[in-house]
C-alpha positions as CSV (number, residue, x, y, z in Angstrom):
1,M,191.4,200.0,336.9
2,K,189.0,197.6,338.4
3,K,188.1,196.2,335.0
4,I,191.8,195.6,334.3
5,I,192.2,193.7,337.6
6,Y,189.2,191.6,336.8
7,I,190.6,190.7,333.4
8,L,193.9,189.7,334.9
9,L,192.0,187.6,337.4
10,I,190.2,185.8,334.6
11,L,193.5,185.2,332.8
12,I,195.0,183.6,335.9
13,T,192.0,181.5,337.0
14,G,190.5,180.6,333.7
15,S,186.9,180.3,332.8
16,S,184.3,179.1,335.3
17,C,183.2,175.4,335.0
18,N,179.9,176.0,336.9
19,K,177.3,174.0,335.2
20,L,174.5,176.3,336.4
21,E,176.3,179.2,334.6
22,L,175.1,181.7,337.2
23,K,176.4,185.2,336.6
24,P,178.6,186.3,339.5
25,L,177.5,189.5,341.2
26,D,180.9,190.6,342.5
27,K,183.0,190.6,339.3
28,L,182.7,190.5,335.5
29,S,181.5,187.2,334.0
30,E,182.9,185.6,330.9
31,A,179.7,186.7,329.1
32,D,180.4,190.3,330.0
33,I,183.9,190.1,328.5
34,W,182.9,188.8,325.1
35,N,180.0,191.2,324.8
36,D,182.0,194.4,325.3
37,Q,184.6,195.6,322.8
38,L,186.5,197.5,325.5
39,L,186.8,194.5,327.7
40,I,188.0,192.4,324.7
41,T,190.7,195.0,324.1
42,L,191.7,194.8,327.7
43,Y,191.9,191.0,327.4
44,V,194.2,191.3,324.4
45,N,196.3,194.0,326.3
46,A,196.7,191.6,329.2
47,T,197.9,188.9,326.9
48,Y,200.9,191.1,325.8
49,N,202.4,190.1,329.2
50,T,203.3,186.8,327.5
51,L,206.2,188.8,325.9
52,Q,208.8,188.5,328.6
53,H,211.0,191.6,328.4
54,G,214.6,191.6,329.5
55,F,214.4,194.2,332.2
56,R,213.8,191.5,334.7
57,Q,215.7,189.6,337.4
58,D,216.0,186.6,335.1
59,L,218.0,188.1,332.2
60,L,218.7,185.0,330.0
61,S,222.4,186.1,329.8
62,A,222.9,184.5,333.2
63,A,222.3,181.1,331.6
64,T,225.1,181.6,329.1
65,D,228.7,182.7,329.0
66,E,227.6,186.4,328.8
67,A,226.9,187.2,332.4
68,Y,227.1,185.8,336.0
69,N,224.1,186.6,338.2
70,I,225.5,187.1,341.7
71,H,222.1,186.8,343.4
72,N,220.9,183.8,341.4
73,W,217.3,185.1,341.9
74,T,215.7,182.6,339.4
75,N,218.3,179.8,339.6
76,L,219.7,180.3,336.1
77,R,223.1,179.2,337.3
78,V,221.7,175.7,337.4
79,V,221.6,176.0,333.6
80,Q,224.9,177.8,333.4
81,T,226.7,175.0,335.3
82,G,225.0,172.1,333.5
83,A,223.1,170.9,336.6
84,I,219.6,171.2,335.0
85,T,217.4,168.1,335.3
86,A,213.7,167.2,334.7
87,D,213.2,167.4,338.5
88,N,214.8,170.8,339.3
89,V,213.8,172.6,336.1
90,A,210.5,173.5,337.8
91,G,212.5,175.8,340.2
92,I,214.1,177.8,337.4
93,G,212.6,181.1,336.1
94,A,210.3,181.1,333.1
95,K,213.0,182.4,330.8
96,V,214.2,178.8,330.7
97,N,211.4,176.8,332.3
98,Y,208.9,178.0,329.7
99,F,206.5,175.0,329.4
100,N,203.8,175.8,331.9
101,F,204.0,179.6,331.3
102,A,203.5,179.1,327.6
103,Y,200.6,176.6,327.7
104,N,198.7,178.6,330.3
105,N,198.8,181.6,328.0
106,I,198.1,179.6,324.9
107,R,194.9,178.4,326.6
108,N,193.9,182.0,327.2
109,I,194.6,182.9,323.5
110,N,192.6,179.8,322.4
111,V,189.7,181.1,324.5
112,F,189.9,184.4,322.6
113,F,189.7,182.7,319.2
114,S,186.7,180.6,320.4
115,K,184.8,183.7,321.2
116,I,185.9,186.6,319.0
117,D,183.8,185.7,315.9
118,E,180.6,186.0,317.8
119,A,181.7,189.1,319.8
120,P,180.7,192.7,319.0
121,G,182.9,194.8,316.8
122,D,183.4,195.5,313.1
123,N,185.8,193.6,310.8
124,A,188.6,196.2,311.3
125,F,188.5,195.8,315.0
126,K,188.3,192.0,314.9
127,N,191.0,191.6,312.3
128,G,193.3,193.8,314.3
129,V,193.0,191.9,317.6
130,K,193.1,188.6,315.7
131,G,196.4,189.5,314.2
132,E,197.8,190.5,317.5
133,M,196.7,187.3,319.2
134,M,198.0,185.2,316.3
135,F,201.4,186.8,316.7
136,L,201.4,186.2,320.5
137,R,200.5,182.6,320.1
138,A,203.1,182.1,317.4
139,H,205.7,183.8,319.7
140,L,204.8,181.4,322.5
141,Y,205.2,178.4,320.3
142,A,208.4,179.7,318.8
143,N,209.9,180.0,322.3
144,L,208.7,176.6,323.1
145,I,210.4,174.9,320.1
146,W,213.6,176.9,320.7
147,R,213.8,175.3,324.1
148,Y,212.2,171.9,323.8
149,G,212.1,170.9,320.1
150,G,208.7,169.7,318.8
151,V,205.8,170.3,321.2
152,P,202.1,169.7,321.2
153,L,200.2,172.1,318.9
154,I,197.0,173.1,320.7
155,T,194.6,175.5,319.1
156,K,191.3,174.8,320.8
157,V,189.9,175.0,324.3
158,F,189.5,171.6,325.8
159,A,186.1,170.6,327.3
160,L,186.0,168.5,330.5
161,D,185.2,165.3,328.6
162,D,188.0,165.8,325.9
163,D,191.1,163.6,325.6
164,F,193.8,165.8,327.1
165,K,196.6,163.4,325.9
166,V,198.1,165.4,323.0
167,S,201.3,164.1,321.4
168,R,204.3,166.2,320.4
169,A,204.3,167.5,316.8
170,S,207.6,167.4,314.9
171,Y,209.9,170.5,315.0
172,D,209.3,171.1,311.3
173,D,205.5,170.8,311.7
174,C,205.6,173.4,314.5
175,V,207.7,175.7,312.3
176,K,205.1,175.4,309.5
177,F,202.3,176.2,312.0
178,I,204.2,179.2,313.4
179,V,205.1,180.6,309.9
180,N,201.5,180.2,308.7
181,E,200.1,182.0,311.8
182,L,202.6,184.9,311.2
183,D,201.8,185.2,307.5
184,V,198.0,185.4,308.3
185,A,198.6,187.8,311.1
186,A,200.8,190.1,308.9
187,G,197.9,190.3,306.5
188,L,195.6,191.6,309.2
189,L,197.9,194.2,310.7
190,P,199.4,197.5,309.5
191,A,203.0,197.4,308.3
192,D,204.0,199.6,311.3
193,Q,201.8,200.9,314.1
194,Q,201.2,204.7,314.4
195,A,203.0,206.7,317.0
196,G,200.1,206.5,319.4
197,Q,200.1,202.7,319.2
198,L,203.9,202.1,319.8
199,G,204.3,198.7,321.4
200,R,201.4,197.1,319.6
201,I,202.2,194.3,317.2
202,S,202.6,195.2,313.5
203,A,202.9,193.2,310.3
204,N,206.7,193.9,310.3
205,A,206.9,192.5,313.8
206,C,205.3,189.3,312.4
207,K,207.9,189.3,309.6
208,A,210.8,189.8,312.1
209,L,209.7,186.8,314.2
210,K,209.3,184.8,311.1
211,S,212.9,185.7,310.1
212,R,214.2,184.4,313.4
213,V,212.1,181.3,313.4
214,L,213.2,180.3,309.9
215,L,216.9,181.1,310.7
216,Y,216.8,178.8,313.7
217,S,215.0,176.2,311.7
218,A,217.7,176.2,309.1
219,S,220.6,176.0,311.6
220,E,222.6,172.8,312.3
221,L,220.7,171.7,315.4
222,N,217.4,171.6,313.5
223,N,218.8,171.1,310.0
224,P,221.6,168.5,310.2
225,T,221.4,167.7,306.5
226,H,222.0,171.3,305.6
227,D,218.8,171.5,303.5
228,Q,219.4,174.5,301.3
229,S,215.7,175.2,300.9
230,K,215.5,176.0,304.6
231,W,218.4,178.5,304.3
232,Q,216.7,180.0,301.3
233,A,213.5,180.4,303.3
234,A,215.5,182.1,306.0
235,A,217.2,184.4,303.5
236,D,213.8,185.3,301.9
237,A,212.2,186.1,305.3
238,A,215.1,188.5,306.2
239,E,215.1,190.1,302.8
240,A,211.4,191.0,303.2
241,L,212.5,193.5,305.9
242,L,215.5,195.0,304.1
243,S,213.7,197.8,302.2
244,V,210.7,198.8,304.3
245,G,212.0,201.9,306.0
246,Y,214.2,200.7,308.9
247,S,217.8,201.8,309.2
248,I,220.8,201.3,311.5
249,N,220.8,203.9,314.3
250,P,224.1,205.9,314.2
251,D,224.6,205.7,318.0
252,Y,224.9,202.1,319.2
253,Q,224.5,203.0,322.9
254,G,221.6,205.3,322.2
255,T,219.8,202.6,320.2
256,F,218.6,201.1,323.5
257,L,217.7,204.3,325.3
258,A,214.9,205.8,323.2
259,N,212.7,205.0,320.2
260,N,214.5,205.1,316.9
261,K,214.3,203.9,313.3
262,E,216.2,200.6,314.0
263,I,213.5,199.3,316.3
264,I,211.0,196.9,314.6
265,F,209.1,195.9,317.8
266,A,209.7,196.8,321.4
267,R,208.0,197.0,324.9
268,Y,207.7,200.6,326.0
269,F,207.5,201.9,329.6
270,T,206.2,204.9,331.4
271,Q,206.8,206.4,334.9
272,A,203.7,204.6,336.0
273,N,204.7,201.3,334.4
274,N,208.5,201.2,334.8
275,T,211.3,198.8,335.8
276,N,214.0,198.6,338.5
277,F,216.7,197.8,336.0
278,N,219.0,200.7,337.0
279,L,218.8,199.6,340.6
280,E,219.2,195.9,339.9
281,Q,222.2,196.4,337.6
282,G,223.8,199.5,339.1
283,R,227.3,199.5,340.6
284,N,227.5,198.6,344.3
285,G,229.5,201.7,344.9
286,S,226.5,203.7,343.8
287,D,224.1,201.6,346.0
288,G,223.1,199.4,343.1
289,W,222.6,195.6,343.3
290,G,225.2,194.7,340.6
291,A,223.1,191.7,339.6
292,H,224.3,190.6,336.1
293,N,228.1,190.7,335.9
294,P,229.4,190.7,332.3
295,T,232.0,187.9,331.9
296,Q,235.6,188.0,330.8
297,N,234.6,185.4,328.3
298,L,232.4,188.0,326.6
299,V,235.0,190.8,327.0
300,N,237.6,188.6,325.2
301,A,235.2,188.5,322.2
302,Y,235.5,192.2,321.5
303,E,238.0,192.9,318.7
304,M,240.6,195.6,318.6
305,K,239.4,198.8,316.9
306,A,242.4,199.4,314.8
307,T,243.0,195.9,313.5
308,G,239.7,194.1,313.7
309,E,241.6,191.2,315.4
310,L,240.7,189.4,318.6
311,P,243.1,190.0,321.5
312,Y,243.5,186.3,322.1
313,T,243.5,183.2,319.9
314,E,242.1,180.0,321.3
315,Q,244.1,176.8,321.1
316,A,242.7,173.3,320.5
317,D,242.9,172.6,324.3
318,G,241.0,175.8,325.1
319,A,244.1,177.8,326.2
320,L,244.1,181.5,325.2
321,L,247.3,182.8,323.6
322,L,248.0,186.5,323.1
323,N,247.4,187.5,319.5
324,P,250.3,189.8,318.6
325,A,248.6,190.9,315.3
326,S,245.8,192.4,317.3
327,G,247.7,195.2,318.9
328,Y,246.3,194.3,322.3
329,D,248.2,195.3,325.5
330,P,247.4,193.0,328.5
331,N,248.6,195.8,330.8
332,K,246.0,198.1,329.2
333,P,243.2,195.6,328.6
334,Y,240.5,198.1,327.9
335,D,242.2,200.4,325.5
336,G,241.5,200.4,321.8
337,R,238.6,197.9,321.8
338,D,235.5,197.7,319.6
339,P,233.4,200.8,320.6
340,R,230.5,198.5,321.5
341,F,232.6,197.3,324.4
342,D,232.5,200.7,326.2
343,A,228.9,201.2,325.1
344,S,227.8,197.9,326.7
345,I,230.1,197.2,329.7
346,L,231.3,199.2,332.6
347,H,234.9,198.2,333.5
348,D,237.5,199.5,335.9
349,G,238.2,203.0,334.9
350,S,235.0,203.6,333.0
351,V,233.6,207.1,333.8
352,W,229.9,206.8,334.5
353,A,227.5,209.1,336.4
354,G,230.2,211.5,337.4
355,R,232.9,209.2,338.7
356,E,235.3,206.4,337.7
357,T,234.3,202.8,338.1
358,E,236.6,201.2,340.7
359,S,236.4,197.5,340.4
360,Y,240.0,196.9,341.5
361,H,240.3,195.2,344.8
362,G,239.7,197.8,347.5
363,G,237.8,200.1,345.1
364,K,234.3,201.6,345.6
365,D,232.8,199.0,343.3
366,S,234.8,196.0,344.5
367,P,233.8,193.3,347.1
368,E,235.7,195.5,349.6
369,G,233.7,198.5,348.8
370,N,230.2,199.8,349.7
371,Q,227.6,196.9,349.9
372,G,230.2,194.3,349.1
373,F,227.6,191.7,348.8
374,N,226.3,193.5,345.7
375,S,229.6,193.8,344.0
376,S,230.6,192.3,340.7
377,L,232.6,189.1,340.9
378,T,233.9,189.5,337.4
379,S,234.9,193.2,337.9
380,Y,232.4,194.2,335.2
381,Y,229.0,195.9,335.4
382,L,226.3,196.2,332.8
383,K,226.1,199.5,330.9
384,K,223.9,198.6,328.0
385,F,220.3,199.7,328.5
386,L,221.1,201.9,331.5
387,I,220.2,205.6,331.8
388,E,223.2,207.4,333.1
389,S,221.2,210.3,334.6
390,I,219.1,208.0,336.8
391,P,221.1,206.8,339.9
392,P,220.5,203.2,341.0
393,A,218.9,204.1,344.2
394,G,217.1,207.1,345.7
395,S,215.6,208.5,342.5
396,T,211.9,209.1,342.1
397,V,212.5,209.1,338.3
398,K,212.5,205.6,336.8
399,P,213.9,204.4,333.5
400,T,211.4,204.2,330.6
401,N,213.6,203.2,327.7
402,P,212.2,200.3,325.6
403,W,213.1,196.7,325.7
404,I,213.7,195.8,322.0
405,F,212.4,192.4,320.8
406,F,213.4,192.9,317.2
407,R,215.7,195.4,315.5
408,Y,217.1,196.0,312.1
409,A,220.7,195.0,312.9
410,E,219.5,191.5,313.8
411,I,217.7,191.2,310.4
412,L,220.9,192.2,308.6
413,L,222.8,189.6,310.5
414,N,220.1,187.0,309.9
415,Y,220.4,187.8,306.2
416,A,224.2,187.6,306.2
417,E,224.2,184.2,307.9
418,A,221.6,182.8,305.6
419,K,223.5,184.1,302.5
420,F,226.7,182.6,303.8
421,E,225.1,179.2,304.2
422,L,223.7,179.5,300.7
423,G,227.3,180.0,299.3
424,D,226.9,183.8,298.6
425,E,229.8,185.0,300.6
426,A,230.0,188.4,298.9
427,T,226.5,189.3,300.0
428,A,227.2,187.8,303.5
429,R,230.2,190.1,303.9
430,E,228.3,193.1,302.6
431,Y,225.5,192.8,305.2
432,L,227.9,191.9,308.0
433,N,229.9,195.0,307.2
434,M,226.8,197.1,307.2
435,V,226.4,196.3,310.9
436,R,230.0,196.9,311.6
437,S,230.0,200.3,309.8
438,R,227.5,201.9,312.1
439,P,229.0,205.5,312.6
440,S,229.6,205.1,316.3
441,V,231.2,201.7,315.8
442,N,233.0,201.8,312.4
443,M,235.0,198.6,312.8
444,P,237.4,197.5,310.0
445,V,235.9,195.8,307.0
446,V,235.7,192.0,307.1
447,N,237.2,190.4,304.0
448,D,237.4,186.8,305.2
449,S,235.9,183.8,303.5
450,G,235.0,180.2,304.3
451,E,235.2,179.1,307.9
452,K,236.8,182.3,309.0
453,L,233.8,184.3,307.6
454,K,231.4,182.0,309.4
455,K,233.2,182.6,312.7
456,R,233.1,186.3,312.0
457,I,229.4,186.3,311.5
458,Q,228.9,184.3,314.7
459,N,231.1,186.6,316.7
460,E,229.4,189.7,315.3
461,R,226.1,188.4,316.7
462,R,227.8,187.8,320.0
463,I,228.9,191.4,320.2
464,E,226.2,193.3,318.4
465,L,223.4,191.5,320.2
466,A,225.1,191.0,323.6
467,F,222.6,190.8,326.6
468,E,219.6,190.9,324.2
469,E,218.8,187.2,324.9
470,H,220.2,185.7,321.7
471,R,223.3,183.9,322.9
472,F,221.4,181.1,324.7
473,F,219.7,180.1,321.5
474,D,222.6,180.9,319.1
475,V,225.2,178.6,320.6
476,R,222.6,175.7,320.7
477,R,221.3,176.1,317.1
478,W,224.9,176.4,315.8
479,K,225.8,173.2,317.8
480,I,228.8,174.9,319.4
481,A,227.5,175.0,323.0
482,S,229.4,171.8,323.9
483,T,232.5,174.0,323.4
484,T,231.4,177.5,324.5
485,E,229.2,176.4,327.5
486,S,231.7,174.0,328.9
487,K,234.3,176.7,329.6
488,S,234.6,178.2,333.0
489,I,233.1,181.6,333.6
490,L,236.0,184.1,333.9
491,G,236.4,187.5,335.5
492,M,239.3,189.9,335.9
493,N,241.3,190.1,339.1
494,I,242.6,193.7,339.3
495,Q,245.1,194.7,342.0
496,K,246.3,198.2,342.6
497,S,249.6,199.2,344.2
498,G,250.0,203.0,344.2
499,S,249.1,204.1,340.7
500,V,250.0,200.8,339.1
501,K,247.3,198.2,338.3
502,T,247.8,194.6,337.4
503,Y,245.4,192.3,335.6
504,A,244.9,188.6,335.7
505,F,242.0,186.3,334.6
506,A,240.1,184.7,337.5
507,E,237.9,181.7,337.4
508,I,234.4,182.4,338.8
509,T,232.8,179.0,338.3
510,D,233.3,175.7,336.5
511,R,230.7,174.7,333.9
512,V,229.5,171.5,332.3
513,F,227.5,171.1,329.1
514,K,226.0,167.7,328.2
515,D,224.6,166.8,324.8
516,A,221.2,166.6,326.5
517,N,221.5,170.3,327.3
518,Y,220.9,171.3,323.7
519,L,217.3,171.1,324.7
520,V,215.6,172.0,328.0
521,P,213.9,169.2,329.9
522,I,210.1,169.2,330.2
523,P,209.2,169.3,333.9
524,R,208.8,165.7,335.1
525,A,205.4,166.5,336.5
526,E,204.1,167.4,333.0
527,V,205.5,164.2,331.5
528,D,204.0,162.1,334.3
529,K,200.6,163.8,333.9
530,S,200.6,163.0,330.1
531,Q,200.4,159.3,330.7
532,G,202.9,158.6,328.0
533,A,201.7,161.1,325.4
534,L,204.5,163.6,326.1
535,P,207.9,161.9,325.8
536,Q,210.8,163.5,327.7
537,N,213.7,165.0,325.8
538,P,216.7,162.6,325.4
539,G,219.2,162.5,328.2
540,Y,216.8,163.6,331.0
């Protein structure tokens, strides 16, 4: 344990600049680390913390139209309401303010690559850790370009007398770098890790990240000329994972609760290394903190099970009109919806942990109920990812279900989208319907074409991947955020009189989305320190 603490300390503080190079007597020196294979492994293990899982207080959904964070722990509402600037971005959590987090960790990975060739260990060991660290650096750079556009590509450790003014590479050059890193890493790693190594990076994890990187690169934000070669590269990257042993898990809700054949890469937990997610997301009536409230905006995107139609159609002015073809009854708003709705969201009347959810005004889970300050303002609570048998508070047992970074359903949707953009609508429909036909979901087959099919593919991602930290990037890369992210966050106002309940949409907060918000601002302090080498993103 002491060795792990020392390694983490080194990661935080960096290498010593002492010119005398005296070996410290109270902790491990840098020389110790790079002369001990176990310590090198611990260094790599510590670097896995660059993978920010979603079982945290800053779930990225709270910067989108998916969820409203009532506690605003990491100030994501600044993004959600369009108030982000180059000056206040430094106060936002690292899920959005990723710049310093990424480059601090990139430096540690660069230190690794400067030392590993001369370190002890055979080729099998070195190739394995090199592959893992290449993926981790590629993942950091991918997340940087998804937020900021082109960024400086730094692959060496700077000396004190080096020129620190590094210019931004183009977005396309960054993509080329990331894809090359992932291709090399995949060649150094096993296709899948063995059972005892779950959670370690594999070749297929590299391919999954490559698929996402190339899909984003081909999308309108980054490919305004609709270059077909980029869409073909995205299709090819997804296709590389279609026949390697993954499959859709029959149980949608269960997909997120235990290891299964749909998972390509995930973070795994133990009782000793657990999360507080059940407590943070639990209903206030059960002593939970009710942090991330699913929005009515998202609820409205769930189709009706029988017809495959949305309950409302949106008008040009943004108004919602009841869709009579859907079969939706506004007096019974939660009946007959896509099964992924009940698998993902607790609504008024949902039976969970032995009792009905009461989010109507005056109910146990309403602002008038127990711990009203922890109550949902939208009337909805998160269900996806939660273990029903573990109460939010008072349990010595903690949730240990995995956080999934990449899963097979995403790859199918990546492939469907790329094939659509290439003009192969038949294949796009085929793979879209593969996701919809999961046994526990079994939604009606989509037969649409053209713009309707495009919107179907986009809405399928919204539903299938809800709360998995895709929406923030999807609406930006599609260039639809100016519409989706300028709409007010809605909830449901539920009143109960006797046995009768009435339902009406309620506005939770206004939102603004500016063209500048398609990219995140670089913290002003970083721009100033660069002395002109690091230009700010437009509009900030």
